[in-house]
N, C-alpha and C positions, 0 to 999 in steps of 0.2 A: 505495500498501498503506500504509494508516493505522500510525502509531508508537506505540509505546509510552513515552513521554518521562518521566521521573519528574520530580516535583516537589519543593520544599524540604520542604511541608509534609505530603506522604505519608511523607516519610523522618522527618522531626521526629513524627509520630505513629506511626510502627513504631517508633521508638529512644526515645520518650517523651524528646524535650530540644528546648532552645528552635530554633524554625527558624532565629534569629540566627547560630545554630553551624554553618549547613550552609552548605557552598561551593559554589555552583551554577555547574559548567561546561558548563552546558545550552544558555544564552544569550548571545546577545552586547551585552549590555548594556554602554553605555560605564564600564569601570573607573573613571573620575573622578568618578562617581556625579553626583548632579543640580547642574547651574549654580548657582552663587550666585545668579546673578539670580535663576533659579527657585526657591530656598530663602527667598528675601526676598519673592516673588512669594505664597506661599503662607502665609506668614505674614501678611500685608495682609489675603489672600482670607479667610482665615478671620472677618473682622469682615462678615462678607455670607454666611455660611453660613444666615442667619435669613432669606435674600431667595430669592425664585424664579430660578432658573439662566435664564439668557439663552439659548433655545434656539434661535440662530443665531450663537452664539458668536462674536459682532461683533468684539472687542477681539481675538480671537485668528484671525479670517479677515482680519482687517486686517493681521496681521503675516506671515501666509503670502501672502497677496496681493503684498508689498512683495517677500518672499524670492523669489518663484515669478515674479514680474512677468506674473500674471494677473490679469484684473480680480477684486471680491470674488463677483461674480455667478458665477464658474465653479468656487466652492470650495464644498464641504459636510463639516462638521465633525461627528464624532461620539465617544460615549464608548467606544467599541469598536471594534478594527479589524476581530472575527469580525463583529459587528453591519452593520458599515459594509458589507463586502462580500456579505454575505446579502441586506442592502436592494437593493444595485445587481442583483446577481440574481436576485432574485426579483422587482424590478418588470419584466425583460424576459422573463418567466416563465421562467426556462432551466432546465432538469430535470438537465444534466448538464454539468461543468463540468470542463476540462483542467487539469491541476497538474503540477509535474515532483515526484519525490520521487529523493531522501529530501527533506523541506519542513521549515521552521526550526518550534524549538519554539512562537512565536508564534503561530503556525498549527493548534495543540492544539485548541481548542474551535471554531475555523472549520469541519476537515475532518467535527466533528460536525451540522453542521446539515443539514435533511431537501435536501441538493444530492446526486445522484451524481457523487464525484469518480472522474475518470480518472487513474490517476497514469501519467507517461511516468518511467519510470527511467533516470536520469544514470547513466552505465557509469563503475563506482569505478576500472577500470583505464585511463578515459580522464580519471580526476583530478575526476568529476563536472561537465565539461563540457557543454553544452548541445549537441546536434546537431540543428541546425536544420532537418536535411530529414526525421528522425525528428520532430520538431514537425509540420512542415506536413503530415506523413502523418496522422497523430494527430488532428489538431486536426478533420476533417470527422466525426470518431464523434461530437463533442462539440455542447453548443449553444453554448457559449462557452471562453474558456482564460482560465487568471492565470499570469502566469510573473513570479518575483524579477528584478529589475534593480538590483545584483548578486544571485546567488545565495549564500547564506550558506556554502554548503560546493565553489564549482565554483572552481577554481584560475583561471581568464580569466573577466573580465567578459566582457558581450553587447557586441560592436559595434556603434554607431551605427548603422553599415548595415543589421547584423542587425535591429537593432530597427526600423529603418525598415521593412524587407522583413516582419518580423513584421506592423506594423500594416497595410502595405498589404494582404498575404496574408489579413487576417483580414475586412479592409475589402471586399474583393471578394467575399468570401462570405458577406457580410451577417451576420458573427458579433460577439458582444460580445467586446472583450479588454481586461483588466484587467491592467496593469501595474504591480508589488510595488515602490516602491522606497523602503522601510522602511532598507535597509542602504547606501541610495546615499552617504551623508554617508563615508562608512568607504573609499570607493575612488577619490572622485574621479570619477566618471563623469560625463557630463552627462546632466541629466534630461530625459525624454522629455515633458515639459510643454507645451513649445513646439512639439512636433512633431506631436503630436495634434488641433490647432486644424481644424475642418470635419471633424472624426472625430466623429458623434455617437454611436458603439457601442464608444468607446476612453476608457477611464478610467487615471489614474494614482493609487494610494493609496498612503497613508505611516501607518504607525504610528512614533509618536514615544516607543514603551517602550524601545527599544533605544537608539538613537543619545543620545537625550538622558535615558536611566536614569529614567523614567518610570513604571516598570513597577505602582508601585501607586497612580498616578494617569492610568489609561489615555486615552490621546486618538488622534486617528488622522482624516486627512480624505481627500478624492478632491478631483482638479481632474477638471473635464470640461464638456463641451459645455454650458451655462445652460439650454437649453429639457429637455434629459435628464433636470439634475439636481432641475428643477423636479418631472419627471414621476415621478420617484424620491421626494422628498418627499411625493407625492401618493399615490402608491401603496403606500408602505411606511413607517411610523412609523421615524425614524433617532433614538435617544436620543442627545441632547445630551452633551458633555464635562461633567464636575462644575464648579462654579465655581474651589476651588483647581488642578483639572486643565487648566482654560482658563488659568488664572492665569499657572500653571506654564510652559505650554507656550508661550506667548507671551513670556515671558523669556526662555526656553532661546534662542527663533528672534533675539531682540534681541542675545542677549549675544555679540559678536563675536569676543571672544577665546577662545571656547570651544572652537571647530574647531582653532583654535592650537593652546592649550593638549592636546587631545586627538592631536594630530599628533604633538607633541612626546613625549608620555608613551608612547606605542604604539611610536615608533620606538626609544625606549630600552628598552624591554621586549621587542620585537623582538630585539633584539641578547641582550638575557639568555635570553631562550627556545631562540633558534636554538643557542648556546653549548651550555646542558644539551641540547637534544634531540640532539647530535649525541656526545656525551657515551655516549648509551644506545645498548648492542648490539642488535641484532635488529631494527630500525626506519627507516622513512625518513620524509620527513614533506616539505610544501608550504605556503605560506600562500597563504590563499584568495583572492578580489575583494576582500572585504570586511575585508581584516586580519587573519582567524583562523588558526589552524594545523590541517592533516590529519596524523593520524598514519597511516601504514600498515605493518603487521606482516609479517616474513620467513615468520614459523609462526603458523597460528592461534594466537590470544590468547582464553585462556576464565576469565582470571580476574579480571575488571574488580571484582568483590565486593570486591577488596583496596580500592579506592579508597571503598568504600560504609562500610569498618568506621572509615575516618579521616575519614566527615563528607564526602565529597569526590562528588558527583554529576556525572557522564560522560555522553555522548552516543554510545553504540556505534552506530557506523552499519555494516552490515554488517562487511567486514573492519577496519574504518578507526574511528578518535577525532577525534570532533570538539574540537578547544583551541582555546575562545575567549581573549583576552587579558584577563584579570583582574588586580587590584591584584598587587602584587611577592610581598607575603606568600602569597596565594595560588597563584601561579606557580609559587614556589618550592616549596612540599608537592606541588602535581600534579608535578612534574620530579621529585622525591625518590622520591613513592610509585610514579611509573612505572619509575624506576630498580630500584629494590627488585625491583618486579614481574619486568620485565626480567631483571633478574639471575639470581631465581632460574627463571624461564621457561627461560632459555639453557641453564643448567646441567643442566636436568632435561630438555632437548630434545636437547642436543648433549653 
């Protein structure tokens, strides 16, 4: 099922205000913002914007290869996640693609491509965890599948043994399988990049817009069989990342302190958010595999428009709210607004 996920620009246009004033709680962008290394690389790369883009993003490719421990020939970079996904699917002449729903906000444009998406609905009562048997049952209805490892909304990450089972299951049927590891660094899970060796129809993809906070300079990459990636390049044009985007992404990967600072910040904010949520009546909540929160309500909630009045964009999913960790000021405003809503809601209901 396709989702209507709001954007800061839609909200800014409707309210005639600056997009910089809108608090966006629909994505999982790192609250630390871009790495200092990335900021420095962007400033230096400005001197190169009058020159042609490196269509192979060689400097970035080397950084990805070293971090992922794979040869450079097994990597393909792109200036957009949705463009990269579409190129892979189109190069294999896939007409239908199985994906899990709800899907994250960075899939907004991907699901609009001319591919027939089939959605496997994750169970809200089961905290949106993947039912592997249901996935295997749905797979033959499509020509390929993409799944998030981990999901932005599931309580549990997919166990490594289950990932291996999914790879083997798809290979036995000669099907294309794309593993989306965009949020992997939030979870501490092990990448499947080493597990897909020898599987020419299995790819690992990742967008760097979320964990490295580079939404304005989009970069995505794919890891897979070298011959298969050459075929992708030959069949479908893949737009490379811009010079500033490639420089920022490479510098982000080389910033060894950025993951440590991210973990420390998220741990501190988690404690603050958990304490705040625990004081709000009429809700329960859990932490997702990628470190965000999902809020569930004892009674149906219909007053999410209150968030909009305070210029807060929220992602309402069925009877739940997605709550990614942001900077402290934003988190406090989210909690205060939710507390006010639930106070009024509880008094009116009970």
